[in-house]
Structures are given as structure tokens and as C-alpha cells.
N, C-alpha and C positions, 0 to 999 in steps of 0.2 A: 636067842629068843627075847623079844621085847616084853616088858611088863604091862604094856598097853593092852587093854581088853578089846580095843577096836582101832580101826584106821579110818580117818575122815578124808575123803577125796574131795578136793576143793579147787577153787581158782582164786587168784589174787583180787579179782574184781567182784566176787560174789558177796553181796551184803548179808545174805542169810548165813553164809559160811562164817563171816566175821562175827556175827551176833552169837551163833552157837558156840564158836571157839571161845569167845570171851566169857560166856556163861559157864562152859565146862572148866575153864581156867579158874574162875571164881570159886567153883565147887571143889577144886583140887583133883579133878578127874584126869588121869593120865591117858593120853592117846597119841597116836601117830597122825601126822598130817601129810598128805601127798598132793602136790599141785599137778592136776591132770594135763595142764598145758605144757609142763616140763617133762612128763613121763607118759609117753604114748601107750605103754602097756597098762598104766593105771586108767587112762581114758577108755580102753577096751573093757576093763573090769566094770567101770561105771555104766558103759553102754549095755553090757550083758545084763546087769541088774535092773536097768531102767528101759528095757524093750527098745534098745538102739539109741536112746537119748543120753546126752551128756549132762544129766541133771545133778547139780550139786547143791548143798552138801549131800553126799552119799556116804553112809557109815557102814563098814563091813566089820562084823564082830568076830571074835575068836572062834565061835561055833559055826562060822560060815554064812550066817544069816546077814541080811542087809536092811537098812532103813534109808529112805530118801527124805531129806529135810525134816527130821524128827524134832519134836520139842525137847527141852531139857528134861521134862518129866518122863517122856517116852524113853530117853536114853538111860535115865536113872533106873527106871523100871526094868529095862532090858539087862542092865548091869547087875541088878539084884538077882535076876533069874539065872545069870551065869555064875554067880558066886557060890 
């Protein structure tokens, strides 16, 4: 089991993904990252959460909830609620 509280589903070309990843890294927040272009099963997870769309970044938390393109503040608030 990973110590990450969430998984970020992403693509290499997604600017929003790169921005959020760098913000999370600066805050020292541990997470897993999955490239939906390399993992077809991950793309299906993203589509399920986003009404059939492959919208990234999509974050899926340890409690099973998800957020699409959240702000750093939204992520930190969610992590606090999980703690």
C-alpha cells in the first residue's frame, strides 16, 4: 500500500497537470501520478469520474472521491479532511 493519499491521472502534454504537480511537489505532498495515455485502465477511471470525458488532472483520493482540475487549496482542504 502506498503512503500517497491520492492518485493524479495526467498526460505528458497537460499544462494544468504540470502546474498542479509542481505546486504539490513544492508543498511536499506525496501522491502517485498515472499517465492515462500509457494506462488504458486509468483512462477508463478518468472517463467514469468525468461523465465519459478524459479530463485531466483528475485526482482520486484514498476514500474513493475524486476532483477534476482542483486548485492547490482544494487539494490541501481535502487532505486535511482525510487526516
